[in-house]
C-alpha positions in Angstrom: 0.0 0.0 0.0 1.2 3.5 -0.8 2.7 5.2 2.3 1.3 8.6 1.2 -2.3 7.3 1.5 -4.7 8.7 4.1 -6.9 6.1 5.8 -10.3 6.1 7.5 -11.3 4.3 10.7 -13.5 2.1 8.5 -10.5 0.9 6.5 -10.7 2.8 3.3 -7.8 4.8 1.9 -7.6 7.8 -0.3 -4.6 8.8 -2.4 -4.1 12.3 -3.9 -3.2 12.0 -7.6 -3.0 15.7 -8.1 -5.4 18.2 -9.9 -8.3 17.4 -7.5 -8.2 13.8 -8.5 -8.0 10.9 -6.0 -8.2 7.2 -5.9 -9.7 5.1 -3.1 -10.0 1.5 -2.1 -9.8 -0.6 1.0 -6.7 -1.0 3.0 -4.5 -4.1 3.0 -5.7 -4.7 6.6 -9.4 -4.8 5.4 -8.5 -7.1 2.5 -6.8 -9.5 5.0 -9.8 -9.4 7.4 -12.3 -10.1 4.6 -10.5 -13.2 3.3 -11.1 -14.5 -0.1 -12.9 -11.7 -2.0 -15.4 -13.1 -4.5 -17.5 -10.1 -5.6 -17.2 -6.3 -5.9 -20.0 -3.9 -6.8 -18.8 -0.4 -7.8 -20.8 2.7 -8.8 -21.2 4.0 -12.3 -18.9 6.7 -13.6 -20.5 10.1 -13.0 -22.1 9.1 -9.7 -21.6 11.6 -6.9 -21.1 10.7 -3.2 -20.7 12.6 0.0 -18.2 11.8 2.6 -19.1 8.6 4.6 -21.7 7.5 2.1 -21.6 3.9 0.9 -20.3 3.8 -2.6 -19.3 0.1 -3.0 -19.8 -3.4 -1.7 -17.2 -6.1 -1.3 -18.2 -9.7 -0.7 -15.9 -12.4 0.5 -16.4 -16.0 1.5 -16.7 -14.7 5.1 -18.9 -11.6 4.8 -20.1 -8.6 2.8 -18.7 -5.2 3.6 -19.9 -1.8 2.7 -17.3 0.6 1.5 -17.6 4.3 2.5 -16.5 7.4 0.5 -13.5 8.9 2.4 -14.3 12.4 1.1 -17.0 13.8 -1.2 -16.5 13.5 -4.9 -17.6 12.4 -8.4 -16.6 9.1 -9.7 -14.5 9.4 -12.9 -13.1 5.9 -13.3 -13.8 2.4 -11.9 -11.3 -0.4 -11.7 -12.9 -2.9 -14.1 -10.1 -5.4 -13.5 -11.1 -5.9 -9.8 -14.8 -6.0 -10.8 -14.1 -8.7 -13.4 -11.5 -10.6 -11.2 -12.2 -9.6 -7.5 -9.9 -12.3 -6.3 -7.0 -10.2 -7.6 -7.3 -8.0 -4.5 -6.1 -10.9 -2.4 -2.9 -11.3 -4.6 0.0 -9.7 -2.7 1.8 -9.0 -6.0 -1.1 -7.2 -7.6 -0.5 -3.5 -7.4 -3.7 -1.9 -8.8 -5.9 -2.5 -5.8 -7.8 0.8 -6.1 -11.6 0.6 -6.6 -12.5 4.0 -8.0 -10.9 7.3 -9.0 -12.8 10.5 -8.3 -12.7 14.3 -8.6 -13.2 16.3 -5.4 -13.4 19.9 -4.4 -13.6 18.9 -0.8 -12.2 21.3 1.7 -9.6 20.5 4.4 -12.3 19.8 7.0 -13.3 16.6 5.1 -9.7 15.4 5.3 -9.3 16.3 9.0 -10.3 12.9 10.4 -8.2 10.9 8.0 -5.0 9.3 9.3 -1.6 9.0 7.8 -0.9 5.3 6.8 1.7 4.9 9.6 -0.8 6.3 12.2 -3.5 4.0 10.8 -1.2 0.9 11.2 -0.4 1.9 14.8 -4.1 2.3 15.6 -4.7 -1.3 14.5 -2.3 -2.6 17.2 
């Protein structure tokens, strides 16, 4: 996972790609907790979500998990590879584990409760 990512307490991450564009997905910890992922439902491109709104569902052999938007934004791209082959999220060598890319004009208040990846890892202990 990218060390520059910011993480939520509900195990999503957000990575700033520049020009008000971000990617988000679930953290490596969440992937490990879910176990073998078998299905992913992502929103349509153009969909808009507010911070903490459910934007995706990930199902594993253990459970289904709702995925929350870490900051408000408009979906500009979905990761078709993980939709078509959700088990790839479990592959340690697979790098493109993001779920969606989105544009956001969110202010700093929306980022205030996000943690640096190192702080997130410490909170898991």
